[in-house]
PDB file with one MODEL, atoms N, CA, C and O in Angstrom:
MODEL        1
ATOM      1  N   MET A   1       3.612   3.708  13.734  1.00  0.00           N
ATOM      2  CA  MET A   1       2.705   4.820  13.577  1.00  0.00           C
ATOM      3  C   MET A   1       1.843   4.634  12.320  1.00  0.00           C
ATOM      4  O   MET A   1       0.674   5.019  12.304  1.00  0.00           O
ATOM      5  N   LEU A   2       2.424   4.045  11.274  1.00  0.00           N
ATOM      6  CA  LEU A   2       1.656   3.832  10.054  1.00  0.00           C
ATOM      7  C   LEU A   2       0.506   2.868  10.286  1.00  0.00           C
ATOM      8  O   LEU A   2      -0.578   3.050   9.732  1.00  0.00           O
ATOM      9  N   VAL A   3       0.734   1.836  11.104  1.00  0.00           N
ATOM     10  CA  VAL A   3      -0.336   0.877  11.390  1.00  0.00           C
ATOM     11  C   VAL A   3      -1.470   1.574  12.131  1.00  0.00           C
ATOM     12  O   VAL A   3      -2.642   1.326  11.849  1.00  0.00           O
ATOM     13  N   ALA A   4      -1.128   2.440  13.071  1.00  0.00           N
ATOM     14  CA  ALA A   4      -2.156   3.177  13.805  1.00  0.00           C
ATOM     15  C   ALA A   4      -2.937   4.095  12.865  1.00  0.00           C
ATOM     16  O   ALA A   4      -4.151   4.232  13.012  1.00  0.00           O
ATOM     17  N   LEU A   5      -2.269   4.717  11.916  1.00  0.00           N
ATOM     18  CA  LEU A   5      -2.971   5.572  10.959  1.00  0.00           C
ATOM     19  C   LEU A   5      -3.910   4.769  10.081  1.00  0.00           C
ATOM     20  O   LEU A   5      -5.003   5.231   9.753  1.00  0.00           O
ATOM     21  N   VAL A   6      -3.494   3.570   9.696  1.00  0.00           N
ATOM     22  CA  VAL A   6      -4.353   2.735   8.852  1.00  0.00           C
ATOM     23  C   VAL A   6      -5.568   2.258   9.631  1.00  0.00           C
ATOM     24  O   VAL A   6      -6.685   2.267   9.112  1.00  0.00           O
ATOM     25  N   VAL A   7      -5.356   1.840  10.879  1.00  0.00           N
ATOM     26  CA  VAL A   7      -6.462   1.315  11.677  1.00  0.00           C
ATOM     27  C   VAL A   7      -7.399   2.425  12.126  1.00  0.00           C
ATOM     28  O   VAL A   7      -8.616   2.298  11.993  1.00  0.00           O
ATOM     29  N   LEU A   8      -6.852   3.502  12.651  1.00  0.00           N
ATOM     30  CA  LEU A   8      -7.678   4.572  13.210  1.00  0.00           C
ATOM     31  C   LEU A   8      -8.105   5.600  12.173  1.00  0.00           C
ATOM     32  O   LEU A   8      -9.125   6.267  12.348  1.00  0.00           O
ATOM     33  N   GLY A   9      -7.359   5.734  11.122  1.00  0.00           N
ATOM     34  CA  GLY A   9      -7.726   6.654  10.060  1.00  0.00           C
ATOM     35  C   GLY A   9      -7.033   7.996  10.131  1.00  0.00           C
ATOM     36  O   GLY A   9      -6.659   8.545   9.095  1.00  0.00           O
ATOM     37  N   GLY A  10      -6.849   8.540  11.318  1.00  0.00           N
ATOM     38  CA  GLY A  10      -6.216   9.845  11.435  1.00  0.00           C
ATOM     39  C   GLY A  10      -7.060  10.930  10.788  1.00  0.00           C
ATOM     40  O   GLY A  10      -8.257  10.742  10.571  1.00  0.00           O
ATOM     41  N   THR A  11      -6.458  12.041  10.485  1.00  0.00           N
ATOM     42  CA  THR A  11      -7.165  13.119   9.796  1.00  0.00           C
ATOM     43  C   THR A  11      -6.967  12.969   8.295  1.00  0.00           C
ATOM     44  O   THR A  11      -6.118  12.195   7.852  1.00  0.00           O
ATOM     45  N   GLN A  12      -7.729  13.690   7.532  1.00  0.00           N
ATOM     46  CA  GLN A  12      -7.636  13.601   6.064  1.00  0.00           C
ATOM     47  C   GLN A  12      -6.280  14.096   5.561  1.00  0.00           C
ATOM     48  O   GLN A  12      -5.831  13.670   4.496  1.00  0.00           O
ATOM     49  N   ASN A  13      -5.625  14.980   6.299  1.00  0.00           N
ATOM     50  CA  ASN A  13      -4.329  15.509   5.855  1.00  0.00           C
ATOM     51  C   ASN A  13      -3.207  14.481   5.958  1.00  0.00           C
ATOM     52  O   ASN A  13      -2.276  14.495   5.153  1.00  0.00           O
ATOM     53  N   VAL A  14      -3.294  13.591   6.944  1.00  0.00           N
ATOM     54  CA  VAL A  14      -2.209  12.631   7.162  1.00  0.00           C
ATOM     55  C   VAL A  14      -2.633  11.187   6.911  1.00  0.00           C
ATOM     56  O   VAL A  14      -1.872  10.267   7.210  1.00  0.00           O
ATOM     57  N   ALA A  15      -3.809  10.972   6.380  1.00  0.00           N
ATOM     58  CA  ALA A  15      -4.288   9.612   6.143  1.00  0.00           C
ATOM     59  C   ALA A  15      -3.471   8.944   5.041  1.00  0.00           C
ATOM     60  O   ALA A  15      -3.163   9.573   4.028  1.00  0.00           O
ATOM     61  N   PRO A  16      -3.115   7.658   5.235  1.00  0.00           N
ATOM     62  CA  PRO A  16      -2.396   6.944   4.179  1.00  0.00           C
ATOM     63  C   PRO A  16      -3.305   6.667   2.984  1.00  0.00           C
ATOM     64  O   PRO A  16      -4.520   6.851   3.049  1.00  0.00           O
ATOM     65  N   LEU A  17      -2.699   6.232   1.918  1.00  0.00           N
ATOM     66  CA  LEU A  17      -3.423   6.028   0.664  1.00  0.00           C
ATOM     67  C   LEU A  17      -4.521   4.979   0.784  1.00  0.00           C
ATOM     68  O   LEU A  17      -5.550   5.083   0.117  1.00  0.00           O
ATOM     69  N   THR A  18      -4.314   3.975   1.619  1.00  0.00           N
ATOM     70  CA  THR A  18      -5.330   2.933   1.764  1.00  0.00           C
ATOM     71  C   THR A  18      -6.596   3.468   2.424  1.00  0.00           C
ATOM     72  O   THR A  18      -7.699   3.044   2.080  1.00  0.00           O
ATOM     73  N   VAL A  19      -6.448   4.386   3.361  1.00  0.00           N
ATOM     74  CA  VAL A  19      -7.615   4.977   4.014  1.00  0.00           C
ATOM     75  C   VAL A  19      -8.357   5.877   3.038  1.00  0.00           C
ATOM     76  O   VAL A  19      -9.588   5.882   3.000  1.00  0.00           O
ATOM     77  N   LYS A  20      -7.611   6.633   2.253  1.00  0.00           N
ATOM     78  CA  LYS A  20      -8.244   7.485   1.250  1.00  0.00           C
ATOM     79  C   LYS A  20      -8.949   6.650   0.190  1.00  0.00           C
ATOM     80  O   LYS A  20      -9.989   7.057  -0.328  1.00  0.00           O
ATOM     81  N   LEU A  21      -8.394   5.492  -0.136  1.00  0.00           N
ATOM     82  CA  LEU A  21      -9.030   4.592  -1.093  1.00  0.00           C
ATOM     83  C   LEU A  21     -10.362   4.077  -0.549  1.00  0.00           C
ATOM     84  O   LEU A  21     -11.344   3.982  -1.286  1.00  0.00           O
ATOM     85  N   ALA A  22     -10.389   3.747   0.731  1.00  0.00           N
ATOM     86  CA  ALA A  22     -11.634   3.268   1.341  1.00  0.00           C
ATOM     87  C   ALA A  22     -12.685   4.369   1.393  1.00  0.00           C
ATOM     88  O   ALA A  22     -13.881   4.082   1.357  1.00  0.00           O
ATOM     89  N   SER A  23     -12.258   5.613   1.476  1.00  0.00           N
ATOM     90  CA  SER A  23     -13.225   6.710   1.529  1.00  0.00           C
ATOM     91  C   SER A  23     -13.822   7.020   0.150  1.00  0.00           C
ATOM     92  O   SER A  23     -14.776   7.792   0.049  1.00  0.00           O
ATOM     93  N   LEU A  24     -13.276   6.430  -0.896  1.00  0.00           N
ATOM     94  CA  LEU A  24     -13.828   6.647  -2.233  1.00  0.00           C
ATOM     95  C   LEU A  24     -15.185   5.975  -2.411  1.00  0.00           C
ATOM     96  O   LEU A  24     -15.986   6.381  -3.254  1.00  0.00           O
ATOM     97  N   LYS A  25     -15.430   4.949  -1.614  1.00  0.00           N
ATOM     98  CA  LYS A  25     -16.683   4.212  -1.745  1.00  0.00           C
ATOM     99  C   LYS A  25     -17.839   5.094  -1.270  1.00  0.00           C
ATOM    100  O   LYS A  25     -17.862   5.548  -0.126  1.00  0.00           O
ATOM    101  N   GLY A  26     -18.776   5.322  -2.153  1.00  0.00           N
ATOM    102  CA  GLY A  26     -19.931   6.143  -1.810  1.00  0.00           C
ATOM    103  C   GLY A  26     -20.968   5.358  -1.031  1.00  0.00           C
ATOM    104  O   GLY A  26     -20.946   4.127  -1.029  1.00  0.00           O
ATOM    105  N   SER A  27     -21.861   6.048  -0.382  1.00  0.00           N
ATOM    106  CA  SER A  27     -22.864   5.364   0.418  1.00  0.00           C
ATOM    107  C   SER A  27     -24.074   4.945  -0.425  1.00  0.00           C
ATOM    108  O   SER A  27     -24.814   4.047  -0.023  1.00  0.00           O
ATOM    109  N   LEU A  28     -24.284   5.562  -1.562  1.00  0.00           N
ATOM    110  CA  LEU A  28     -25.463   5.258  -2.364  1.00  0.00           C
ATOM    111  C   LEU A  28     -25.197   4.242  -3.472  1.00  0.00           C
ATOM    112  O   LEU A  28     -26.082   3.463  -3.827  1.00  0.00           O
ATOM    113  N   GLU A  29     -23.996   4.248  -4.011  1.00  0.00           N
ATOM    114  CA  GLU A  29     -23.674   3.264  -5.064  1.00  0.00           C
ATOM    115  C   GLU A  29     -22.326   2.643  -4.754  1.00  0.00           C
ATOM    116  O   GLU A  29     -21.506   3.233  -4.051  1.00  0.00           O
ATOM    117  N   SER A  30     -22.105   1.459  -5.277  1.00  0.00           N
ATOM    118  CA  SER A  30     -20.897   0.730  -4.904  1.00  0.00           C
ATOM    119  C   SER A  30     -19.643   1.332  -5.536  1.00  0.00           C
ATOM    120  O   SER A  30     -18.626   1.460  -4.854  1.00  0.00           O
ATOM    121  N   GLY A  31     -19.684   1.700  -6.801  1.00  0.00           N
ATOM    122  CA  GLY A  31     -18.524   2.310  -7.447  1.00  0.00           C
ATOM    123  C   GLY A  31     -17.325   1.390  -7.531  1.00  0.00           C
ATOM    124  O   GLY A  31     -16.195   1.813  -7.285  1.00  0.00           O
ATOM    125  N   TRP A  32     -17.563   0.130  -7.877  1.00  0.00           N
ATOM    126  CA  TRP A  32     -16.465  -0.827  -7.913  1.00  0.00           C
ATOM    127  C   TRP A  32     -15.430  -0.480  -8.968  1.00  0.00           C
ATOM    128  O   TRP A  32     -14.252  -0.800  -8.804  1.00  0.00           O
ATOM    129  N   HIS A  33     -15.844   0.167 -10.046  1.00  0.00           N
ATOM    130  CA  HIS A  33     -14.877   0.529 -11.080  1.00  0.00           C
ATOM    131  C   HIS A  33     -13.885   1.568 -10.555  1.00  0.00           C
ATOM    132  O   HIS A  33     -12.713   1.544 -10.928  1.00  0.00           O
ATOM    133  N   ILE A  34     -14.338   2.468  -9.703  1.00  0.00           N
ATOM    134  CA  ILE A  34     -13.439   3.466  -9.119  1.00  0.00           C
ATOM    135  C   ILE A  34     -12.535   2.813  -8.082  1.00  0.00           C
ATOM    136  O   ILE A  34     -11.342   3.112  -8.019  1.00  0.00           O
ATOM    137  N   LEU A  35     -13.098   1.924  -7.271  1.00  0.00           N
ATOM    138  CA  LEU A  35     -12.293   1.250  -6.255  1.00  0.00           C
ATOM    139  C   LEU A  35     -11.227   0.358  -6.867  1.00  0.00           C
ATOM    140  O   LEU A  35     -10.101   0.317  -6.372  1.00  0.00           O
ATOM    141  N   SER A  36     -11.560  -0.355  -7.931  1.00  0.00           N
ATOM    142  CA  SER A  36     -10.568  -1.237  -8.543  1.00  0.00           C
ATOM    143  C   SER A  36      -9.461  -0.436  -9.225  1.00  0.00           C
ATOM    144  O   SER A  36      -8.297  -0.835  -9.185  1.00  0.00           O
ATOM    145  N   ALA A  37      -9.807   0.675  -9.844  1.00  0.00           N
ATOM    146  CA  ALA A  37      -8.770   1.524 -10.447  1.00  0.00           C
ATOM    147  C   ALA A  37      -7.879   2.126  -9.368  1.00  0.00           C
ATOM    148  O   ALA A  37      -6.661   2.192  -9.532  1.00  0.00           O
ATOM    149  N   GLY A  38      -8.473   2.560  -8.280  1.00  0.00           N
ATOM    150  CA  GLY A  38      -7.690   3.104  -7.174  1.00  0.00           C
ATOM    151  C   GLY A  38      -6.792   2.067  -6.530  1.00  0.00           C
ATOM    152  O   GLY A  38      -5.657   2.369  -6.160  1.00  0.00           O
ATOM    153  N   ALA A  39      -7.293   0.840  -6.392  1.00  0.00           N
ATOM    154  CA  ALA A  39      -6.489  -0.233  -5.813  1.00  0.00           C
ATOM    155  C   ALA A  39      -5.302  -0.567  -6.715  1.00  0.00           C
ATOM    156  O   ALA A  39      -4.205  -0.838  -6.225  1.00  0.00           O
ATOM    157  N   PHE A  40      -5.515  -0.547  -8.008  1.00  0.00           N
ATOM    158  CA  PHE A  40      -4.414  -0.822  -8.934  1.00  0.00           C
ATOM    159  C   PHE A  40      -3.340   0.260  -8.847  1.00  0.00           C
ATOM    160  O   PHE A  40      -2.147  -0.044  -8.837  1.00  0.00           O
ATOM    161  N   ILE A  41      -3.761   1.508  -8.787  1.00  0.00           N
ATOM    162  CA  ILE A  41      -2.800   2.609  -8.688  1.00  0.00           C
ATOM    163  C   ILE A  41      -2.061   2.558  -7.355  1.00  0.00           C
ATOM    164  O   ILE A  41      -0.859   2.819  -7.303  1.00  0.00           O
ATOM    165  N   THR A  42      -2.774   2.221  -6.271  1.00  0.00           N
ATOM    166  CA  THR A  42      -2.154   2.109  -4.956  1.00  0.00           C
ATOM    167  C   THR A  42      -1.137   0.982  -4.926  1.00  0.00           C
ATOM    168  O   THR A  42      -0.127   1.080  -4.229  1.00  0.00           O
ATOM    169  N   MET A  43      -1.387  -0.082  -5.669  1.00  0.00           N
ATOM    170  CA  MET A  43      -0.502  -1.231  -5.692  1.00  0.00           C
ATOM    171  C   MET A  43       0.675  -1.030  -6.659  1.00  0.00           C
ATOM    172  O   MET A  43       1.702  -1.692  -6.509  1.00  0.00           O
ATOM    173  N   ALA A  44       0.554  -0.158  -7.618  1.00  0.00           N
ATOM    174  CA  ALA A  44       1.559  -0.025  -8.670  1.00  0.00           C
ATOM    175  C   ALA A  44       2.894   0.509  -8.154  1.00  0.00           C
ATOM    176  O   ALA A  44       3.942  -0.001  -8.551  1.00  0.00           O
ATOM    177  N   LEU A  45       2.887   1.512  -7.288  1.00  0.00           N
ATOM    178  CA  LEU A  45       4.139   2.105  -6.820  1.00  0.00           C
ATOM    179  C   LEU A  45       4.986   1.129  -5.999  1.00  0.00           C
ATOM    180  O   LEU A  45       6.174   1.000  -6.295  1.00  0.00           O
ATOM    181  N   PRO A  46       4.452   0.433  -4.986  1.00  0.00           N
ATOM    182  CA  PRO A  46       5.294  -0.543  -4.278  1.00  0.00           C
ATOM    183  C   PRO A  46       5.784  -1.681  -5.175  1.00  0.00           C
ATOM    184  O   PRO A  46       6.905  -2.164  -5.011  1.00  0.00           O
ATOM    185  N   LEU A  47       4.949  -2.105  -6.117  1.00  0.00           N
ATOM    186  CA  LEU A  47       5.370  -3.147  -7.046  1.00  0.00           C
ATOM    187  C   LEU A  47       6.499  -2.657  -7.946  1.00  0.00           C
ATOM    188  O   LEU A  47       7.453  -3.392  -8.201  1.00  0.00           O
ATOM    189  N   PHE A  48       6.399  -1.442  -8.421  1.00  0.00           N
ATOM    190  CA  PHE A  48       7.437  -0.833  -9.250  1.00  0.00           C
ATOM    191  C   PHE A  48       8.754  -0.741  -8.481  1.00  0.00           C
ATOM    192  O   PHE A  48       9.813  -1.079  -9.010  1.00  0.00           O
ATOM    193  N   VAL A  49       8.684  -0.284  -7.239  1.00  0.00           N
ATOM    194  CA  VAL A  49       9.900  -0.161  -6.419  1.00  0.00           C
ATOM    195  C   VAL A  49      10.503  -1.537  -6.174  1.00  0.00           C
ATOM    196  O   VAL A  49      11.721  -1.691  -6.261  1.00  0.00           O
ATOM    197  N   PHE A  50       9.688  -2.535  -5.871  1.00  0.00           N
ATOM    198  CA  PHE A  50      10.217  -3.877  -5.623  1.00  0.00           C
ATOM    199  C   PHE A  50      10.880  -4.456  -6.865  1.00  0.00           C
ATOM    200  O   PHE A  50      11.965  -5.030  -6.775  1.00  0.00           O
ATOM    201  N   LEU A  51      10.247  -4.315  -8.013  1.00  0.00           N
ATOM    202  CA  LEU A  51      10.807  -4.919  -9.223  1.00  0.00           C
ATOM    203  C   LEU A  51      12.142  -4.301  -9.618  1.00  0.00           C
ATOM    204  O   LEU A  51      13.041  -5.009 -10.071  1.00  0.00           O
ATOM    205  N   PHE A  52      12.279  -2.993  -9.452  1.00  0.00           N
ATOM    206  CA  PHE A  52      13.517  -2.352  -9.875  1.00  0.00           C
ATOM    207  C   PHE A  52      14.598  -2.347  -8.804  1.00  0.00           C
ATOM    208  O   PHE A  52      15.764  -2.097  -9.113  1.00  0.00           O
ATOM    209  N   LEU A  53      14.241  -2.615  -7.558  1.00  0.00           N
ATOM    210  CA  LEU A  53      15.242  -2.700  -6.497  1.00  0.00           C
ATOM    211  C   LEU A  53      15.317  -4.104  -5.912  1.00  0.00           C
ATOM    212  O   LEU A  53      15.758  -4.284  -4.776  1.00  0.00           O
ATOM    213  N   GLN A  54      14.891  -5.095  -6.680  1.00  0.00           N
ATOM    214  CA  GLN A  54      14.842  -6.477  -6.218  1.00  0.00           C
ATOM    215  C   GLN A  54      16.229  -6.998  -5.868  1.00  0.00           C
ATOM    216  O   GLN A  54      16.373  -7.783  -4.930  1.00  0.00           O
ATOM    217  N   LYS A  55      17.236  -6.580  -6.597  1.00  0.00           N
ATOM    218  CA  LYS A  55      18.600  -7.037  -6.352  1.00  0.00           C
ATOM    219  C   LYS A  55      19.026  -6.682  -4.927  1.00  0.00           C
ATOM    220  O   LYS A  55      19.618  -7.509  -4.234  1.00  0.00           O
ATOM    221  N   TYR A  56      18.732  -5.466  -4.491  1.00  0.00           N
ATOM    222  CA  TYR A  56      19.103  -5.026  -3.158  1.00  0.00           C
ATOM    223  C   TYR A  56      18.219  -5.664  -2.086  1.00  0.00           C
ATOM    224  O   TYR A  56      18.672  -5.914  -0.969  1.00  0.00           O
ATOM    225  N   PHE A  57      16.981  -5.920  -2.424  1.00  0.00           N
ATOM    226  CA  PHE A  57      16.066  -6.573  -1.497  1.00  0.00           C
ATOM    227  C   PHE A  57      16.536  -7.990  -1.181  1.00  0.00           C
ATOM    228  O   PHE A  57      16.584  -8.380  -0.015  1.00  0.00           O
ATOM    229  N   VAL A  58      16.880  -8.753  -2.199  1.00  0.00           N
ATOM    230  CA  VAL A  58      17.355 -10.131  -2.018  1.00  0.00           C
ATOM    231  C   VAL A  58      18.710 -10.129  -1.320  1.00  0.00           C
ATOM    232  O   VAL A  58      18.973 -10.987  -0.478  1.00  0.00           O
ATOM    233  N   LYS A  59      19.564  -9.183  -1.657  1.00  0.00           N
ATOM    234  CA  LYS A  59      20.881  -9.082  -1.032  1.00  0.00           C
ATOM    235  C   LYS A  59      20.749  -8.829   0.465  1.00  0.00           C
ATOM    236  O   LYS A  59      21.505  -9.393   1.257  1.00  0.00           O
ATOM    237  N   GLY A  60      19.801  -7.990   0.860  1.00  0.00           N
ATOM    238  CA  GLY A  60      19.579  -7.709   2.280  1.00  0.00           C
ATOM    239  C   GLY A  60      19.019  -8.905   3.029  1.00  0.00           C
ATOM    240  O   GLY A  60      19.368  -9.140   4.186  1.00  0.00           O
ATOM    241  N   ILE A  61      18.151  -9.659   2.369  1.00  0.00           N
ATOM    242  CA  ILE A  61      17.592 -10.855   3.016  1.00  0.00           C
ATOM    243  C   ILE A  61      18.678 -11.913   3.186  1.00  0.00           C
ATOM    244  O   ILE A  61      18.756 -12.560   4.231  1.00  0.00           O
ATOM    245  N   LEU A  62      19.512 -12.092   2.169  1.00  0.00           N
ATOM    246  CA  LEU A  62      20.530 -13.122   2.218  1.00  0.00           C
ATOM    247  C   LEU A  62      21.674 -12.761   3.171  1.00  0.00           C
ATOM    248  O   LEU A  62      22.355 -13.655   3.672  1.00  0.00           O
ATOM    249  N   SER A  63      21.893 -11.486   3.426  1.00  0.00           N
ATOM    250  CA  SER A  63      22.978 -11.106   4.332  1.00  0.00           C
ATOM    251  C   SER A  63      22.666 -11.483   5.773  1.00  0.00           C
ATOM    252  O   SER A  63      23.584 -11.662   6.574  1.00  0.00           O
ATOM    253  N   GLY A  64      21.403 -11.604   6.112  1.00  0.00           N
ATOM    254  CA  GLY A  64      21.023 -11.992   7.461  1.00  0.00           C
ATOM    255  C   GLY A  64      20.746 -13.473   7.612  1.00  0.00           C
ATOM    256  O   GLY A  64      20.382 -13.931   8.695  1.00  0.00           O
ATOM    257  N   ALA A  65      20.914 -14.224   6.538  1.00  0.00           N
ATOM    258  CA  ALA A  65      20.622 -15.664   6.590  1.00  0.00           C
ATOM    259  C   ALA A  65      21.715 -16.417   7.351  1.00  0.00           C
ATOM    260  O   ALA A  65      22.888 -16.046   7.312  1.00  0.00           O
ATOM    261  N   VAL A  66      21.314 -17.457   8.027  1.00  0.00           N
ATOM    262  CA  VAL A  66      22.253 -18.278   8.778  1.00  0.00           C
ATOM    263  C   VAL A  66      22.527 -19.547   7.982  1.00  0.00           C
ATOM    264  O   VAL A  66      21.605 -20.258   7.584  1.00  0.00           O
ATOM    265  N   LYS A  67      23.817 -19.819   7.755  1.00  0.00           N
ATOM    266  CA  LYS A  67      24.170 -21.043   7.032  1.00  0.00           C
ATOM    267  C   LYS A  67      24.041 -22.218   7.975  1.00  0.00           C
ATOM    268  O   LYS A  67      24.415 -22.148   9.146  1.00  0.00           O
ATOM    269  N   GLY A  68      23.504 -23.300   7.440  1.00  0.00           N
ATOM    270  CA  GLY A  68      23.309 -24.434   8.343  1.00  0.00           C
ATOM    271  C   GLY A  68      23.470 -25.727   7.743  1.00  0.00           C
ATOM    272  O   GLY A  68      23.326 -26.744   8.420  1.00  0.00           O
TER     273      GLY A  68
ENDMDL
END
């Protein structure tokens, strides 16, 4: 469902952060400084979660590995 929301956009109430980030771009000026700041903020939360839960992430990947 998340992929469909990203591709189709959905409504403004349920749109994911990436769609809202794309809507920040104005039609008259590029606003790259706003887009780059928004992209950094959008990227910060998943990066933060990965760095602090990396131990569990690697443990889950290794538990499904096949020894060969």
